[in-house]
N, C-alpha and C positions, 0 to 999 in steps of 0.2 A: 504494499499498499504506500508507503514512505517513497519507494522507487520511483512512482509514477509522479507524486506531490513533488518532488524535488527536481524531477524533470520539468516539469511544468513551471516550477518556480526559475530555475538556470534558464529557461525558453525566456520568461519575460524579463527576468534581471538584464539578459543579453542584449534586449532589442531596446533597452532604457539606459542601457550602461555606456558612460562617458570613457571613448577611447583615448583621451588623453590623460583621463586620469586613472583608470585602469586597462591596461593595454593587455592584460591576460582574459581572456571569456571564463565566466564563470563556469563551471561545472555541476553535475546533480549531485555531486558529493561534497560539493558547498553548501547545499541545502538539506543534506539525509541528518537526521539527529542520530538515527539507529546505525550502529556498525552491521554490516552484513557479515555471516559467518564465513569464513575462507579470504575475506577482503584484508589486504593490510591495512592495519591502521594509521591514521595521518598523523604525522610526527609536527607536531606544536612546540613552540619554544615557549615555557612558561616563566614570565617575568617572577624575580624573587624578590622577597620582599625581605627587611630585617625583623627584628622583633621589636625594635622602637617604631618602625613605619606601622607596623600591625595596630600597635598599642595607642599610637595616635590616632588611626582610623576607627578603632572602638572607643576612643574616648569622643569623637566627634558622633558619632551614632548614637551615643549614649546622652549627650547633650541636646542631640537634635531630636531623641524622643521625648524630650522631657527629664533626664534625670538631672542630677546633683553634679554639677562640677566641683569636686574634690581635689583639684591638683593643686599642690603647693599648700595644701591646710594639714596641718597633724590630725593624727585620727586618735 
């Protein structure tokens, strides 16, 4: 089912693709969220984060969701 949806999605994306911004055409693999048995997995390079960056992100989420900002205060 996803193969058909991914093929149609890649067709539509290629119709509206700006060749100056993206020279490589889209493939159905770009739109298929499910790995089919026997197909090689796509290698993606994941960016690494330090624990300090992760802590900062969690602190921002906490404040954004209405939590208390206790940074710099003695507990």
